[in-house]
C-alpha positions in Angstrom: 17.0 33.5 -23.1 17.5 34.0 -26.8 17.0 31.2 -29.2 18.9 31.0 -32.5 18.6 28.1 -34.9 21.9 27.4 -36.7 22.3 26.6 -40.3 22.3 22.9 -41.0 25.6 21.3 -41.9 26.3 18.2 -44.0 28.0 15.2 -42.6 31.3 16.4 -44.0 31.1 19.6 -41.9 30.7 21.9 -44.9 28.1 24.6 -44.5 25.3 24.9 -47.1 25.2 28.0 -49.2 21.7 29.4 -49.9 20.7 29.1 -53.5 18.6 32.0 -55.0 14.9 31.2 -54.3 15.7 28.5 -51.8 13.1 28.4 -49.0 14.1 25.2 -47.2 13.9 25.2 -43.5 17.6 24.9 -42.9 18.0 28.4 -44.3 14.9 30.3 -43.2 14.9 29.0 -39.6 18.5 30.3 -39.2 17.3 33.7 -40.5 15.2 34.4 -37.4 15.8 34.8 -33.7 12.9 34.7 -31.2 13.3 36.0 -27.7 12.0 34.7 -25.3 11.5 31.2 -26.8 8.4 30.3 -24.8 5.3 32.1 -23.4 4.3 31.7 -19.7 0.9 32.6 -18.4 -1.2 32.2 -15.3 -4.5 30.4 -15.4 -6.2 33.8 -15.1 -4.6 35.0 -18.3 -2.1 37.7 -19.1 0.2 39.1 -21.8 3.5 37.9 -23.1 5.8 40.0 -25.3 8.4 38.6 -27.7 10.9 39.9 -30.2 11.2 38.4 -33.7 14.4 39.5 -35.4 15.3 38.9 -39.0 19.1 38.4 -38.9 19.4 37.6 -42.6 19.7 39.7 -45.7 16.3 38.5 -47.1 12.8 40.0 -46.7 10.5 37.6 -44.8 6.7 37.4 -44.6 5.4 35.9 -41.4 2.0 34.6 -40.3 1.2 33.7 -36.7 -1.1 30.7 -36.0 -2.3 29.4 -32.6 -3.7 26.0 -31.5 -6.6 27.7 -29.6 -7.9 31.0 -30.9 -10.6 31.2 -28.2 -8.0 31.6 -25.4 -5.3 33.5 -27.2 -5.1 36.7 -29.2 -2.0 37.6 -31.2 -0.8 40.8 -32.8 0.4 41.1 -35.5 -1.1 38.1 -37.3 0.7 39.0 -40.5 3.9 41.0 -40.9 6.7 41.7 -43.3 10.1 41.6 -41.6 12.8 43.5 -43.4 16.5 42.4 -43.1 17.9 43.3 -39.7 14.5 44.4 -38.4 12.9 43.5 -35.1 9.1 43.2 -34.7 7.3 42.9 -31.4 4.9 40.0 -31.0 2.2 40.3 -28.3 0.4 37.2 -27.1 -2.6 37.7 -24.9 -4.5 35.0 -23.0 -7.9 35.2 -21.3 -8.9 33.1 -18.3 -9.4 29.5 -19.1 -8.3 26.0 -18.3 -4.6 25.1 -18.2 -3.7 22.9 -21.2 -0.9 22.4 -23.7 -1.1 24.9 -26.6 1.4 26.3 -29.1 2.0 29.2 -31.3 3.3 28.7 -34.8 5.4 31.3 -36.6 5.1 30.6 -40.4 7.8 32.2 -42.6 8.4 32.5 -46.3 11.0 34.3 -48.3 9.1 37.3 -49.8 10.5 39.7 -52.3 7.1 41.0 -53.5 5.6 44.4 -53.0 2.3 43.4 -51.5 1.4 42.8 -47.9 2.1 39.6 -45.9 -1.4 38.3 -46.1 -1.2 38.3 -49.9 2.1 36.5 -49.7 0.5 33.5 -47.9 -2.2 33.2 -50.5 0.3 31.7 -52.9 -0.1 28.0 -53.0 3.3 27.2 -54.6 5.2 28.2 -51.5 5.5 26.0 -48.4 6.1 28.0 -45.2 8.7 27.1 -42.6 7.3 26.9 -39.1 8.9 27.7 -35.7 6.8 26.6 -32.7 6.6 28.5 -29.4 5.1 26.6 -26.5 2.4 28.4 -24.6 2.8 27.3 -20.9 0.1 27.9 -18.3 0.8 27.5 -14.6 -2.0 26.0 -12.5 -1.7 28.4 -9.5 
């Protein structure tokens, strides 16, 4: 199942146009598709692969965070996603108790020349987050 967030609309039904430098969530979330939208694991662990596609015309820097770094490993942690580019996100889980966890995909509009890790060092930018539930089956 593919998940696409649509651009927010005003109460009058007129779509918002993105202003230069705008990083509000209604524009950046609509710039990305994530497929599949959730990660499923067995209690014994496993691997889940996801595609992150930048469907916009802007360059994005992403950072992946997790609610439990002892059970989960993610690659890549930082990445630059060019317009119309797809990157593969691998989520690995080791054996452990079944509990509710989540993965956060933080995004910022990034037109710089450095790497994604440097982009997130800036304190004046507030990243937009898309959460992916990490679901563990008991059996």
